[in-house]
PyMOL Python script that loads the backbone (N, CA, C, O; Angstrom):
from pymol import cmd

cmd.read_pdbstr("""\
ATOM      1  N   MET A   1     -54.419  46.854  30.537  1.00  0.00           N
ATOM      2  CA  MET A   1     -53.401  45.973  30.026  1.00  0.00           C
ATOM      3  C   MET A   1     -54.060  44.642  29.677  1.00  0.00           C
ATOM      4  O   MET A   1     -54.865  44.112  30.443  1.00  0.00           O
ATOM      5  N   HIS A   2     -53.712  44.126  28.534  1.00  0.00           N
ATOM      6  CA  HIS A   2     -54.224  42.825  28.099  1.00  0.00           C
ATOM      7  C   HIS A   2     -53.081  41.817  28.146  1.00  0.00           C
ATOM      8  O   HIS A   2     -51.992  42.074  27.632  1.00  0.00           O
ATOM      9  N   ILE A   3     -53.338  40.668  28.767  1.00  0.00           N
ATOM     10  CA  ILE A   3     -52.334  39.624  28.883  1.00  0.00           C
ATOM     11  C   ILE A   3     -52.824  38.391  28.136  1.00  0.00           C
ATOM     12  O   ILE A   3     -53.957  37.953  28.331  1.00  0.00           O
ATOM     13  N   THR A   4     -51.981  37.839  27.292  1.00  0.00           N
ATOM     14  CA  THR A   4     -52.211  36.543  26.672  1.00  0.00           C
ATOM     15  C   THR A   4     -51.121  35.628  27.207  1.00  0.00           C
ATOM     16  O   THR A   4     -49.931  35.905  27.055  1.00  0.00           O
ATOM     17  N   TYR A   5     -51.538  34.540  27.832  1.00  0.00           N
ATOM     18  CA  TYR A   5     -50.566  33.658  28.498  1.00  0.00           C
ATOM     19  C   TYR A   5     -50.850  32.214  28.126  1.00  0.00           C
ATOM     20  O   TYR A   5     -51.994  31.764  28.196  1.00  0.00           O
ATOM     21  N   ARG A   6     -49.811  31.485  27.728  1.00  0.00           N
ATOM     22  CA  ARG A   6     -49.926  30.059  27.424  1.00  0.00           C
ATOM     23  C   ARG A   6     -49.411  29.269  28.623  1.00  0.00           C
ATOM     24  O   ARG A   6     -48.205  29.225  28.870  1.00  0.00           O
ATOM     25  N   PRO A   7     -50.322  28.647  29.368  1.00  0.00           N
ATOM     26  CA  PRO A   7     -49.907  27.906  30.564  1.00  0.00           C
ATOM     27  C   PRO A   7     -49.104  26.658  30.213  1.00  0.00           C
ATOM     28  O   PRO A   7     -49.216  26.123  29.111  1.00  0.00           O
ATOM     29  N   GLN A   8     -48.307  26.211  31.150  1.00  0.00           N
ATOM     30  CA  GLN A   8     -47.444  25.040  30.976  1.00  0.00           C
ATOM     31  C   GLN A   8     -47.852  23.949  31.967  1.00  0.00           C
ATOM     32  O   GLN A   8     -48.078  24.230  33.145  1.00  0.00           O
ATOM     33  N   GLY A   9     -47.947  22.707  31.491  1.00  0.00           N
ATOM     34  CA  GLY A   9     -48.155  21.564  32.376  1.00  0.00           C
ATOM     35  C   GLY A   9     -49.572  21.369  32.876  1.00  0.00           C
ATOM     36  O   GLY A   9     -49.790  20.634  33.839  1.00  0.00           O
ATOM     37  N   VAL A  10     -50.553  22.021  32.232  1.00  0.00           N
ATOM     38  CA  VAL A  10     -51.951  21.887  32.641  1.00  0.00           C
ATOM     39  C   VAL A  10     -52.832  21.670  31.417  1.00  0.00           C
ATOM     40  O   VAL A  10     -52.369  21.769  30.280  1.00  0.00           O
ATOM     41  N   CYS A  11     -54.103  21.374  31.660  1.00  0.00           N
ATOM     42  CA  CYS A  11     -55.047  21.111  30.557  1.00  0.00           C
ATOM     43  C   CYS A  11     -55.415  22.384  29.793  1.00  0.00           C
ATOM     44  O   CYS A  11     -55.652  22.335  28.586  1.00  0.00           O
ATOM     45  N   SER A  12     -55.464  23.506  30.478  1.00  0.00           N
ATOM     46  CA  SER A  12     -55.812  24.767  29.820  1.00  0.00           C
ATOM     47  C   SER A  12     -54.757  25.100  28.769  1.00  0.00           C
ATOM     48  O   SER A  12     -53.576  24.792  28.927  1.00  0.00           O
ATOM     49  N   GLN A  13     -55.219  25.739  27.687  1.00  0.00           N
ATOM     50  CA  GLN A  13     -54.313  26.036  26.583  1.00  0.00           C
ATOM     51  C   GLN A  13     -53.963  27.508  26.462  1.00  0.00           C
ATOM     52  O   GLN A  13     -52.901  27.852  25.943  1.00  0.00           O
ATOM     53  N   LEU A  14     -54.855  28.391  26.941  1.00  0.00           N
ATOM     54  CA  LEU A  14     -54.614  29.819  26.774  1.00  0.00           C
ATOM     55  C   LEU A  14     -55.412  30.617  27.795  1.00  0.00           C
ATOM     56  O   LEU A  14     -56.570  30.303  28.069  1.00  0.00           O
ATOM     57  N   PHE A  15     -54.791  31.652  28.359  1.00  0.00           N
ATOM     58  CA  PHE A  15     -55.469  32.605  29.240  1.00  0.00           C
ATOM     59  C   PHE A  15     -55.476  33.964  28.566  1.00  0.00           C
ATOM     60  O   PHE A  15     -54.452  34.404  28.042  1.00  0.00           O
ATOM     61  N   GLU A  16     -56.609  34.627  28.576  1.00  0.00           N
ATOM     62  CA  GLU A  16     -56.742  36.011  28.116  1.00  0.00           C
ATOM     63  C   GLU A  16     -57.234  36.807  29.321  1.00  0.00           C
ATOM     64  O   GLU A  16     -58.325  36.552  29.832  1.00  0.00           O
ATOM     65  N   ILE A  17     -56.435  37.772  29.777  1.00  0.00           N
ATOM     66  CA  ILE A  17     -56.745  38.518  30.998  1.00  0.00           C
ATOM     67  C   ILE A  17     -56.639  40.007  30.721  1.00  0.00           C
ATOM     68  O   ILE A  17     -55.678  40.468  30.106  1.00  0.00           O
ATOM     69  N   ASP A  18     -57.647  40.763  31.186  1.00  0.00           N
ATOM     70  CA  ASP A  18     -57.623  42.222  31.108  1.00  0.00           C
ATOM     71  C   ASP A  18     -57.517  42.781  32.515  1.00  0.00           C
ATOM     72  O   ASP A  18     -58.295  42.424  33.400  1.00  0.00           O
ATOM     73  N   VAL A  19     -56.536  43.671  32.713  1.00  0.00           N
ATOM     74  CA  VAL A  19     -56.309  44.304  34.009  1.00  0.00           C
ATOM     75  C   VAL A  19     -56.210  45.806  33.791  1.00  0.00           C
ATOM     76  O   VAL A  19     -55.478  46.266  32.915  1.00  0.00           O
ATOM     77  N   GLU A  20     -56.958  46.575  34.600  1.00  0.00           N
ATOM     78  CA  GLU A  20     -56.897  48.036  34.547  1.00  0.00           C
ATOM     79  C   GLU A  20     -56.592  48.567  35.936  1.00  0.00           C
ATOM     80  O   GLU A  20     -57.287  48.239  36.898  1.00  0.00           O
ATOM     81  N   ASN A  21     -55.560  49.384  36.042  1.00  0.00           N
ATOM     82  CA  ASN A  21     -55.163  49.980  37.320  1.00  0.00           C
ATOM     83  C   ASN A  21     -55.003  48.930  38.415  1.00  0.00           C
ATOM     84  O   ASN A  21     -55.366  49.163  39.568  1.00  0.00           O
ATOM     85  N   GLY A  22     -54.456  47.770  38.045  1.00  0.00           N
ATOM     86  CA  GLY A  22     -54.197  46.714  39.015  1.00  0.00           C
ATOM     87  C   GLY A  22     -55.397  45.853  39.366  1.00  0.00           C
ATOM     88  O   GLY A  22     -55.278  44.940  40.183  1.00  0.00           O
ATOM     89  N   ILE A  23     -56.559  46.126  38.764  1.00  0.00           N
ATOM     90  CA  ILE A  23     -57.788  45.383  39.048  1.00  0.00           C
ATOM     91  C   ILE A  23     -58.127  44.491  37.852  1.00  0.00           C
ATOM     92  O   ILE A  23     -58.101  44.939  36.706  1.00  0.00           O
ATOM     93  N   ILE A  24     -58.443  43.234  38.131  1.00  0.00           N
ATOM     94  CA  ILE A  24     -58.800  42.285  37.074  1.00  0.00           C
ATOM     95  C   ILE A  24     -60.192  42.626  36.552  1.00  0.00           C
ATOM     96  O   ILE A  24     -61.148  42.703  37.324  1.00  0.00           O
ATOM     97  N   LYS A  25     -60.302  42.828  35.252  1.00  0.00           N
ATOM     98  CA  LYS A  25     -61.575  43.184  34.620  1.00  0.00           C
ATOM     99  C   LYS A  25     -62.202  42.007  33.877  1.00  0.00           C
ATOM    100  O   LYS A  25     -63.425  41.910  33.784  1.00  0.00           O
ATOM    101  N   LYS A  26     -61.363  41.110  33.349  1.00  0.00           N
ATOM    102  CA  LYS A  26     -61.898  39.998  32.565  1.00  0.00           C
ATOM    103  C   LYS A  26     -60.876  38.864  32.529  1.00  0.00           C
ATOM    104  O   LYS A  26     -59.672  39.096  32.415  1.00  0.00           O
ATOM    105  N   VAL A  27     -61.383  37.627  32.631  1.00  0.00           N
ATOM    106  CA  VAL A  27     -60.528  36.444  32.511  1.00  0.00           C
ATOM    107  C   VAL A  27     -61.246  35.445  31.617  1.00  0.00           C
ATOM    108  O   VAL A  27     -62.390  35.076  31.883  1.00  0.00           O
ATOM    109  N   GLU A  28     -60.577  35.008  30.560  1.00  0.00           N
ATOM    110  CA  GLU A  28     -61.094  33.966  29.685  1.00  0.00           C
ATOM    111  C   GLU A  28     -60.059  32.858  29.608  1.00  0.00           C
ATOM    112  O   GLU A  28     -58.866  33.111  29.445  1.00  0.00           O
ATOM    113  N   VAL A  29     -60.540  31.620  29.729  1.00  0.00           N
ATOM    114  CA  VAL A  29     -59.652  30.464  29.677  1.00  0.00           C
ATOM    115  C   VAL A  29     -60.105  29.548  28.549  1.00  0.00           C
ATOM    116  O   VAL A  29     -61.283  29.206  28.455  1.00  0.00           O
ATOM    117  N   LYS A  30     -59.172  29.154  27.700  1.00  0.00           N
ATOM    118  CA  LYS A  30     -59.447  28.201  26.628  1.00  0.00           C
ATOM    119  C   LYS A  30     -58.941  26.838  27.075  1.00  0.00           C
ATOM    120  O   LYS A  30     -57.788  26.705  27.486  1.00  0.00           O
ATOM    121  N   GLY A  31     -59.794  25.831  26.997  1.00  0.00           N
ATOM    122  CA  GLY A  31     -59.419  24.488  27.408  1.00  0.00           C
ATOM    123  C   GLY A  31     -59.531  24.319  28.911  1.00  0.00           C
ATOM    124  O   GLY A  31     -59.890  25.257  29.623  1.00  0.00           O
ATOM    125  N   GLY A  32     -59.227  23.138  29.389  1.00  0.00           N
ATOM    126  CA  GLY A  32     -59.281  22.857  30.812  1.00  0.00           C
ATOM    127  C   GLY A  32     -60.669  22.467  31.280  1.00  0.00           C
ATOM    128  O   GLY A  32     -61.549  22.197  30.462  1.00  0.00           O
ATOM    129  N   CYS A  33     -60.870  22.436  32.570  1.00  0.00           N
ATOM    130  CA  CYS A  33     -62.143  22.054  33.193  1.00  0.00           C
ATOM    131  C   CYS A  33     -63.086  23.251  33.141  1.00  0.00           C
ATOM    132  O   CYS A  33     -63.005  24.149  33.979  1.00  0.00           O
ATOM    133  N   SER A  34     -63.959  23.259  32.175  1.00  0.00           N
ATOM    134  CA  SER A  34     -64.776  24.423  31.853  1.00  0.00           C
ATOM    135  C   SER A  34     -65.502  25.026  33.054  1.00  0.00           C
ATOM    136  O   SER A  34     -65.353  26.217  33.325  1.00  0.00           O
ATOM    137  N   GLY A  35     -66.273  24.233  33.766  1.00  0.00           N
ATOM    138  CA  GLY A  35     -67.055  24.767  34.884  1.00  0.00           C
ATOM    139  C   GLY A  35     -66.193  25.371  35.977  1.00  0.00           C
ATOM    140  O   GLY A  35     -66.469  26.471  36.457  1.00  0.00           O
ATOM    141  N   ASN A  36     -65.154  24.657  36.369  1.00  0.00           N
ATOM    142  CA  ASN A  36     -64.266  25.159  37.427  1.00  0.00           C
ATOM    143  C   ASN A  36     -63.580  26.449  37.003  1.00  0.00           C
ATOM    144  O   ASN A  36     -63.487  27.395  37.785  1.00  0.00           O
ATOM    145  N   LEU A  37     -63.103  26.485  35.777  1.00  0.00           N
ATOM    146  CA  LEU A  37     -62.369  27.663  35.322  1.00  0.00           C
ATOM    147  C   LEU A  37     -63.285  28.852  35.072  1.00  0.00           C
ATOM    148  O   LEU A  37     -62.858  29.995  35.238  1.00  0.00           O
ATOM    149  N   GLN A  38     -64.538  28.613  34.675  1.00  0.00           N
ATOM    150  CA  GLN A  38     -65.489  29.719  34.563  1.00  0.00           C
ATOM    151  C   GLN A  38     -65.757  30.313  35.946  1.00  0.00           C
ATOM    152  O   GLN A  38     -65.836  31.531  36.107  1.00  0.00           O
ATOM    153  N   GLY A  39     -65.894  29.437  36.935  1.00  0.00           N
ATOM    154  CA  GLY A  39     -66.119  29.908  38.304  1.00  0.00           C
ATOM    155  C   GLY A  39     -64.952  30.719  38.830  1.00  0.00           C
ATOM    156  O   GLY A  39     -65.140  31.797  39.393  1.00  0.00           O
ATOM    157  N   ILE A  40     -63.743  30.201  38.647  1.00  0.00           N
ATOM    158  CA  ILE A  40     -62.549  30.919  39.090  1.00  0.00           C
ATOM    159  C   ILE A  40     -62.455  32.257  38.374  1.00  0.00           C
ATOM    160  O   ILE A  40     -62.156  33.278  38.994  1.00  0.00           O
ATOM    161  N   SER A  41     -62.709  32.255  37.069  1.00  0.00           N
ATOM    162  CA  SER A  41     -62.620  33.489  36.280  1.00  0.00           C
ATOM    163  C   SER A  41     -63.580  34.551  36.809  1.00  0.00           C
ATOM    164  O   SER A  41     -63.205  35.717  36.931  1.00  0.00           O
ATOM    165  N   ARG A  42     -64.803  34.162  37.120  1.00  0.00           N
ATOM    166  CA  ARG A  42     -65.784  35.131  37.638  1.00  0.00           C
ATOM    167  C   ARG A  42     -65.396  35.642  39.011  1.00  0.00           C
ATOM    168  O   ARG A  42     -65.589  36.819  39.314  1.00  0.00           O
ATOM    169  N   LEU A  43     -64.847  34.763  39.850  1.00  0.00           N
ATOM    170  CA  LEU A  43     -64.430  35.193  41.184  1.00  0.00           C
ATOM    171  C   LEU A  43     -63.277  36.195  41.131  1.00  0.00           C
ATOM    172  O   LEU A  43     -63.171  37.066  41.995  1.00  0.00           O
ATOM    173  N   LEU A  44     -62.420  36.075  40.125  1.00  0.00           N
ATOM    174  CA  LEU A  44     -61.259  36.959  40.015  1.00  0.00           C
ATOM    175  C   LEU A  44     -61.627  38.370  39.573  1.00  0.00           C
ATOM    176  O   LEU A  44     -60.930  39.322  39.922  1.00  0.00           O
ATOM    177  N   VAL A  45     -62.710  38.523  38.813  1.00  0.00           N
ATOM    178  CA  VAL A  45     -63.096  39.847  38.310  1.00  0.00           C
ATOM    179  C   VAL A  45     -63.380  40.775  39.505  1.00  0.00           C
ATOM    180  O   VAL A  45     -64.162  40.451  40.400  1.00  0.00           O
ATOM    181  N   GLY A  46     -62.727  41.923  39.484  1.00  0.00           N
ATOM    182  CA  GLY A  46     -62.876  42.905  40.555  1.00  0.00           C
ATOM    183  C   GLY A  46     -61.792  42.821  41.613  1.00  0.00           C
ATOM    184  O   GLY A  46     -61.666  43.727  42.437  1.00  0.00           O
ATOM    185  N   MET A  47     -61.007  41.750  41.609  1.00  0.00           N
ATOM    186  CA  MET A  47     -59.916  41.594  42.587  1.00  0.00           C
ATOM    187  C   MET A  47     -58.665  42.318  42.111  1.00  0.00           C
ATOM    188  O   MET A  47     -58.464  42.532  40.916  1.00  0.00           O
ATOM    189  N   LYS A  48     -57.838  42.685  43.066  1.00  0.00           N
ATOM    190  CA  LYS A  48     -56.522  43.207  42.731  1.00  0.00           C
ATOM    191  C   LYS A  48     -55.687  42.060  42.179  1.00  0.00           C
ATOM    192  O   LYS A  48     -55.677  40.966  42.744  1.00  0.00           O
ATOM    193  N   ALA A  49     -54.992  42.308  41.085  1.00  0.00           N
ATOM    194  CA  ALA A  49     -54.182  41.275  40.443  1.00  0.00           C
ATOM    195  C   ALA A  49     -53.138  40.723  41.405  1.00  0.00           C
ATOM    196  O   ALA A  49     -52.889  39.518  41.425  1.00  0.00           O
ATOM    197  N   GLU A  50     -52.537  41.578  42.185  1.00  0.00           N
ATOM    198  CA  GLU A  50     -51.504  41.157  43.131  1.00  0.00           C
ATOM    199  C   GLU A  50     -52.077  40.208  44.185  1.00  0.00           C
ATOM    200  O   GLU A  50     -51.455  39.198  44.515  1.00  0.00           O
ATOM    201  N   GLU A  51     -53.254  40.531  44.711  1.00  0.00           N
ATOM    202  CA  GLU A  51     -53.904  39.696  45.722  1.00  0.00           C
ATOM    203  C   GLU A  51     -54.305  38.341  45.125  1.00  0.00           C
ATOM    204  O   GLU A  51     -54.094  37.298  45.746  1.00  0.00           O
ATOM    205  N   ALA A  52     -54.876  38.362  43.933  1.00  0.00           N
ATOM    206  CA  ALA A  52     -55.296  37.126  43.267  1.00  0.00           C
ATOM    207  C   ALA A  52     -54.098  36.222  43.007  1.00  0.00           C
ATOM    208  O   ALA A  52     -54.165  35.017  43.246  1.00  0.00           O
ATOM    209  N   ALA A  53     -53.003  36.799  42.517  1.00  0.00           N
ATOM    210  CA  ALA A  53     -51.794  36.012  42.235  1.00  0.00           C
ATOM    211  C   ALA A  53     -51.286  35.346  43.508  1.00  0.00           C
ATOM    212  O   ALA A  53     -50.899  34.177  43.483  1.00  0.00           O
ATOM    213  N   ALA A  54     -51.285  36.070  44.613  1.00  0.00           N
ATOM    214  CA  ALA A  54     -50.811  35.514  45.880  1.00  0.00           C
ATOM    215  C   ALA A  54     -51.703  34.362  46.360  1.00  0.00           C
ATOM    216  O   ALA A  54     -51.200  33.372  46.893  1.00  0.00           O
ATOM    217  N   LYS A  55     -53.003  34.484  46.177  1.00  0.00           N
ATOM    218  CA  LYS A  55     -53.929  33.438  46.617  1.00  0.00           C
ATOM    219  C   LYS A  55     -53.841  32.182  45.760  1.00  0.00           C
ATOM    220  O   LYS A  55     -54.015  31.074  46.269  1.00  0.00           O
ATOM    221  N   LEU A  56     -53.574  32.337  44.476  1.00  0.00           N
ATOM    222  CA  LEU A  56     -53.569  31.204  43.546  1.00  0.00           C
ATOM    223  C   LEU A  56     -52.225  30.493  43.459  1.00  0.00           C
ATOM    224  O   LEU A  56     -52.162  29.324  43.079  1.00  0.00           O
ATOM    225  N   GLU A  57     -51.168  31.187  43.805  1.00  0.00           N
ATOM    226  CA  GLU A  57     -49.820  30.638  43.673  1.00  0.00           C
ATOM    227  C   GLU A  57     -49.630  29.387  44.517  1.00  0.00           C
ATOM    228  O   GLU A  57     -50.007  29.345  45.688  1.00  0.00           O
ATOM    229  N   GLY A  58     -49.037  28.371  43.901  1.00  0.00           N
ATOM    230  CA  GLY A  58     -48.665  27.165  44.628  1.00  0.00           C
ATOM    231  C   GLY A  58     -49.733  26.083  44.686  1.00  0.00           C
ATOM    232  O   GLY A  58     -49.475  25.002  45.215  1.00  0.00           O
ATOM    233  N   ILE A  59     -50.924  26.342  44.157  1.00  0.00           N
ATOM    234  CA  ILE A  59     -51.962  25.315  44.146  1.00  0.00           C
ATOM    235  C   ILE A  59     -51.548  24.226  43.160  1.00  0.00           C
ATOM    236  O   ILE A  59     -51.098  24.515  42.051  1.00  0.00           O
ATOM    237  N   ARG A  60     -51.705  22.978  43.578  1.00  0.00           N
ATOM    238  CA  ARG A  60     -51.326  21.849  42.736  1.00  0.00           C
ATOM    239  C   ARG A  60     -52.565  21.105  42.262  1.00  0.00           C
ATOM    240  O   ARG A  60     -53.607  21.139  42.916  1.00  0.00           O
ATOM    241  N   CYS A  61     -52.450  20.442  41.138  1.00  0.00           N
ATOM    242  CA  CYS A  61     -53.536  19.624  40.579  1.00  0.00           C
ATOM    243  C   CYS A  61     -53.105  18.162  40.675  1.00  0.00           C
ATOM    244  O   CYS A  61     -52.315  17.684  39.860  1.00  0.00           O
ATOM    245  N   GLY A  62     -53.628  17.464  41.670  1.00  0.00           N
ATOM    246  CA  GLY A  62     -53.267  16.055  41.846  1.00  0.00           C
ATOM    247  C   GLY A  62     -51.774  15.877  41.992  1.00  0.00           C
ATOM    248  O   GLY A  62     -51.154  16.482  42.866  1.00  0.00           O
ATOM    249  N   TYR A  63     -51.201  15.060  41.152  1.00  0.00           N
ATOM    250  CA  TYR A  63     -49.768  14.745  41.207  1.00  0.00           C
ATOM    251  C   TYR A  63     -48.902  15.769  40.484  1.00  0.00           C
ATOM    252  O   TYR A  63     -47.675  15.711  40.567  1.00  0.00           O
ATOM    253  N   LYS A  64     -49.536  16.713  39.768  1.00  0.00           N
ATOM    254  CA  LYS A  64     -48.776  17.704  39.004  1.00  0.00           C
ATOM    255  C   LYS A  64     -48.152  18.742  39.932  1.00  0.00           C
ATOM    256  O   LYS A  64     -48.668  19.004  41.018  1.00  0.00           O
ATOM    257  N   ALA A  65     -47.059  19.317  39.506  1.00  0.00           N
ATOM    258  CA  ALA A  65     -46.373  20.349  40.299  1.00  0.00           C
ATOM    259  C   ALA A  65     -47.049  21.705  40.172  1.00  0.00           C
ATOM    260  O   ALA A  65     -46.655  22.654  40.851  1.00  0.00           O
ATOM    261  N   THR A  66     -48.062  21.816  39.314  1.00  0.00           N
ATOM    262  CA  THR A  66     -48.753  23.079  39.078  1.00  0.00           C
ATOM    263  C   THR A  66     -50.239  22.797  38.865  1.00  0.00           C
ATOM    264  O   THR A  66     -50.682  21.654  38.978  1.00  0.00           O
ATOM    265  N   SER A  67     -50.992  23.828  38.561  1.00  0.00           N
ATOM    266  CA  SER A  67     -52.428  23.713  38.292  1.00  0.00           C
ATOM    267  C   SER A  67     -52.843  24.920  37.464  1.00  0.00           C
ATOM    268  O   SER A  67     -52.052  25.841  37.262  1.00  0.00           O
ATOM    269  N   CYS A  68     -54.076  24.915  36.987  1.00  0.00           N
ATOM    270  CA  CYS A  68     -54.568  26.087  36.255  1.00  0.00           C
ATOM    271  C   CYS A  68     -54.550  27.338  37.140  1.00  0.00           C
ATOM    272  O   CYS A  68     -54.116  28.391  36.675  1.00  0.00           O
ATOM    273  N   PRO A  69     -55.010  27.262  38.413  1.00  0.00           N
ATOM    274  CA  PRO A  69     -54.912  28.450  39.255  1.00  0.00           C
ATOM    275  C   PRO A  69     -53.463  28.918  39.450  1.00  0.00           C
ATOM    276  O   PRO A  69     -53.196  30.120  39.433  1.00  0.00           O
ATOM    277  N   ASP A  70     -52.535  27.983  39.634  1.00  0.00           N
ATOM    278  CA  ASP A  70     -51.125  28.349  39.786  1.00  0.00           C
ATOM    279  C   ASP A  70     -50.607  29.024  38.518  1.00  0.00           C
ATOM    280  O   ASP A  70     -49.856  29.997  38.592  1.00  0.00           O
ATOM    281  N   GLN A  71     -51.004  28.513  37.366  1.00  0.00           N
ATOM    282  CA  GLN A  71     -50.599  29.120  36.105  1.00  0.00           C
ATOM    283  C   GLN A  71     -51.236  30.503  35.933  1.00  0.00           C
ATOM    284  O   GLN A  71     -50.609  31.407  35.381  1.00  0.00           O
ATOM    285  N   LEU A  72     -52.478  30.673  36.402  1.00  0.00           N
ATOM    286  CA  LEU A  72     -53.098  32.001  36.377  1.00  0.00           C
ATOM    287  C   LEU A  72     -52.303  32.982  37.226  1.00  0.00           C
ATOM    288  O   LEU A  72     -52.168  34.151  36.865  1.00  0.00           O
ATOM    289  N   SER A  73     -51.772  32.508  38.357  1.00  0.00           N
ATOM    290  CA  SER A  73     -50.961  33.394  39.201  1.00  0.00           C
ATOM    291  C   SER A  73     -49.719  33.862  38.445  1.00  0.00           C
ATOM    292  O   SER A  73     -49.317  35.021  38.553  1.00  0.00           O
ATOM    293  N   LYS A  74     -49.123  32.963  37.688  1.00  0.00           N
ATOM    294  CA  LYS A  74     -47.947  33.350  36.893  1.00  0.00           C
ATOM    295  C   LYS A  74     -48.311  34.372  35.826  1.00  0.00           C
ATOM    296  O   LYS A  74     -47.557  35.314  35.579  1.00  0.00           O
ATOM    297  N   ALA A  75     -49.458  34.187  35.198  1.00  0.00           N
ATOM    298  CA  ALA A  75     -49.921  35.150  34.196  1.00  0.00           C
ATOM    299  C   ALA A  75     -50.159  36.519  34.834  1.00  0.00           C
ATOM    300  O   ALA A  75     -49.760  37.547  34.286  1.00  0.00           O
ATOM    301  N   LEU A  76     -50.814  36.521  35.996  1.00  0.00           N
ATOM    302  CA  LEU A  76     -51.130  37.784  36.667  1.00  0.00           C
ATOM    303  C   LEU A  76     -49.868  38.523  37.117  1.00  0.00           C
ATOM    304  O   LEU A  76     -49.846  39.754  37.141  1.00  0.00           O
ATOM    305  N   LYS A  77     -48.832  37.788  37.468  1.00  0.00           N
ATOM    306  CA  LYS A  77     -47.581  38.423  37.888  1.00  0.00           C
ATOM    307  C   LYS A  77     -46.962  39.242  36.755  1.00  0.00           C
ATOM    308  O   LYS A  77     -46.149  40.131  37.009  1.00  0.00           O
ATOM    309  N   ASN A  78     -47.339  38.952  35.512  1.00  0.00           N
ATOM    310  CA  ASN A  78     -46.828  39.725  34.379  1.00  0.00           C
ATOM    311  C   ASN A  78     -47.377  41.150  34.360  1.00  0.00           C
ATOM    312  O   ASN A  78     -46.839  42.001  33.652  1.00  0.00           O
ATOM    313  N   CYS A  79     -48.432  41.426  35.118  1.00  0.00           N
ATOM    314  CA  CYS A  79     -49.017  42.777  35.085  1.00  0.00           C
ATOM    315  C   CYS A  79     -48.881  43.496  36.420  1.00  0.00           C
ATOM    316  O   CYS A  79     -49.396  44.602  36.582  1.00  0.00           O
ATOM    317  N   ILE A  80     -48.201  42.885  37.366  1.00  0.00           N
ATOM    318  CA  ILE A  80     -48.031  43.523  38.690  1.00  0.00           C
ATOM    319  C   ILE A  80     -46.854  44.484  38.643  1.00  0.00           C
ATOM    320  O   ILE A  80     -46.539  45.122  39.647  1.00  0.00           O
TER     321      ILE A  80
END
""", "prot")
cmd.dss("prot")
cmd.show_as("cartoon", "prot")
cmd.util.cbc("prot")
cmd.orient("prot")
């Protein structure tokens, strides 16, 4: 399954995620903090989408009510 997700309220502009049989195969993020998001993307590969979504949900970025990881959790919930 391929997911294209436009995050809300964060610097990132687009997430492209590939999930097969509930396992994350690829994560690409356009925009945002490049180094941090590349690291997060690599860590997610091989994880169960459900587990990753649970770990990322609710993370905040400074004063914002959300963050790129929180938005990734919302994207991943679309394939659970």
